[in-house]
N, C-alpha and C positions, 0 to 999 in steps of 0.2 A: 633668756628671752630676745635680746637684742640682736644675737648672734643668727638667729632667724630671718630677722627684720633686715638685716644686712644682706642676707642672700636673698630673700623673697623679693624684695625691691627691686634691684639689678633686673633679677630674672624676669619679673612682671613686664618692665619696660622692654626688654628685649622681644619678648614673645610680642608685644604691641608692635613694636617696629617692625619684625617680620610678618606679622599679617597684613599692616598696611602695606608693606611692599610686594606681599604676594597678591594683593588683591589689585595693586597698580600694574604688575607686572602682567597678570593674567589677561587685563582689558586691553593690552598693546601687541599681544600674540596673536599671529595668524595662522590658523588652524586649517585645514584641508583636508578631503579624503580623498582617497585613489580612486583609480578607475574599478579595482578590484571590490572596495567597498561600495561604490556607486551602483554597480550592477546589481550585487547582493542587496542592497535595499530594495529594491524592485516595487519603488513608489513613482507614479507619474504625477506627483502634486508639483505646484509651481512654488515651492519653498527655495530661496536663494541658498546656493551651498558655492564652496571653492573647491575645486578639483585641481589635484597636481600631479605632476609625472613629468615625462620625457615626450618631448616633440619627435613623433616617429620619422625617421628619413624618408623621403619621398611621397609624403601625403600633403605638402603643404601647396595650398591652391588659392590663388588671390583672385577675387573679382571686384566688382564696382561697388558691392554693397560691403565687402567684409574679406574674411580668410578663412578658408577650412584647412583642419589639419587633425591628424588623431593624435592623441595623447595615449602613453602606456606605462605601466608599473612593473613590466616585466611578465605578467600575468596575464592582465587583461587589456584591450584597449579601447577607447571610447572615441567616437567622432566627435570634434569640436566645431562649431561655427563660432567667430568673434566677428563681433558687429563693428566696422570703424576699422580703423589704421592699426596695426601690431605695433606694439612697442619697438624702438628704433634697433635694440640688440636681438630683436627675435629670429632666429634660425632654427632650422634642423637640427635635433639633436639636444637640444638644451633643455633644461628643466624650466618649467612654467607653471604658474599658479592662475587659473582662470576662474571667475566669481560669475555666477548666472545661475540660469536652470536648465533642469534636465526632463526632457520630455519622454524618455524611455527608450529612445534609440539615437538621440543627438543631443549635445551639450550646449546651449546657447548662452553666449560669455560676451559680458559688455565691459569687463575689466580685466586686464591682464598684469601680470607681474611676470618679469622675466628672471634666472636667475644667471649670474655672470661671475667671471672670475676676477681677479685683481691685477690681471696680464694684462699690459697694454701693449698694443702693436701697432706699427706704422702702416701706412697705405699699401707697402710691398709685402707686407705680413712678419716683416722681421720684428721681433721682440722689443719693446722699448725699456731701457734700461736707465733708469735717474741715475744711479753712480757713475755710470760710463759718460753721461752727459755733463755732471759736474766736474769730472777730471779733464775732459776735453775743454771745457770752458776756462778752466786754472791755467791751462798750459800756453807758455808766451806765445 
């Protein structure tokens, strides 16, 4: 009988820890729908959603109230109006997640998250390499 308790107690503790971790992790994840899923919903309600995809090149237009652009997932394209200033790293061709409402023809956003890579570039466009900088500063 004690053999079973030696197995059951650690197993039960492991299950409890895993459940707590999964609950905490799921609350911090950012879920979004794609343009194809948004169009397929065919809802004209005012529920807030997160829309994710690539910014279509040539569609970015800034005006005094915000910025307009199209987002695509490779199959469908959705027009987006983002009120306010865009993120500093916002540009054509990058991944973006916008949060707002869908009116059936245009997505109205007030929150924007942009995807960027870990590459750092100088103002002239050359890639910054911290290892080369460390070697240069160590040289006499």
